[in-house]
Structure formats: C-alpha cells, structure tokens
C-alpha positions as CSV (number, residue, x, y, z in Angstrom):
1,M,-124.4,37.5,36.1
2,E,-122.4,38.8,33.1
3,T,-123.5,41.8,31.2
4,V,-123.0,41.7,27.4
5,R,-122.9,45.1,25.7
6,K,-124.7,45.3,22.4
7,P,-123.1,47.5,19.7
8,D,-124.8,50.8,19.1
9,E,-127.0,50.9,16.0
10,H,-124.8,53.6,14.4
11,N,-121.6,51.5,15.0
12,R,-123.0,48.2,13.7
13,R,-121.4,47.1,10.5
14,K,-123.7,46.6,7.5
15,A,-123.2,43.9,4.9
16,V,-121.7,45.1,1.7
17,V,-123.6,44.1,-1.4
18,L,-121.7,44.2,-4.7
19,T,-123.7,44.9,-7.8
20,D,-123.0,43.1,-11.1
21,E,-121.4,46.3,-12.4
22,M,-119.0,46.5,-9.5
23,I,-118.0,42.9,-10.0
24,Q,-117.5,43.5,-13.7
25,Y,-115.4,46.7,-13.0
26,A,-113.2,44.7,-10.6
27,E,-112.6,42.0,-13.2
28,E,-111.6,44.7,-15.7
29,L,-109.2,46.2,-13.2
30,K,-107.6,42.8,-12.5
31,S,-106.8,42.5,-16.2
32,D,-105.4,46.0,-16.6
33,K,-102.5,47.0,-14.2
34,Q,-102.4,50.6,-15.4
35,R,-106.1,51.1,-14.9
36,A,-105.9,49.5,-11.5
37,R,-103.1,51.8,-10.4
38,A,-105.1,54.8,-11.7
39,F,-108.1,53.7,-9.7
40,L,-106.0,53.2,-6.5
41,K,-104.5,56.7,-6.9
42,K,-107.9,58.2,-7.4
43,A,-109.1,56.4,-4.3
44,G,-106.2,57.8,-2.3
45,L,-104.5,54.5,-1.6
46,L,-101.5,55.2,-3.7
47,N,-99.7,58.5,-4.0
48,K,-98.8,60.3,-7.3
49,K,-95.6,58.2,-7.6
50,G,-97.6,54.9,-7.3
51,K,-96.4,54.1,-3.8
52,L,-98.6,53.3,-0.9
53,A,-100.0,56.5,0.6
54,K,-98.4,57.5,3.9
55,E,-101.8,57.1,5.7
56,Y,-101.7,53.4,4.9
57,A,-97.9,52.8,5.2
58,A,-96.8,51.0,8.4
C-alpha cells in the first residue's frame, strides 16, 4: 500500500484572483516602458540601475 502525503494547509497554494483594477494597471504598464521599470524597481525586481536584482540573477 502506498501512502500519499497531503500538503499542509499552510503550505497549500491559493488561487490568485486579479481584480479589474489590477488588470487595467497591468495593461497601462505594458504600454509605458518607463512606468513598468519604475514599478519593477519599487517591487525590488530591478536594482537602481534598471538591471535584474542580484536575488533574481542566475
């Protein structure tokens, strides 16, 4: 008999629901490269020079 381990409740991934406002904001960012870079810098994905942050670099 094989035992299958169920994921813990606190480790289970939840579905992400995007609101209309989030989708609209994403569309705006897609059309404005400068705003998109500013957002990614604020989120910590890009460093101050606009390069990929070292935490995400391979």
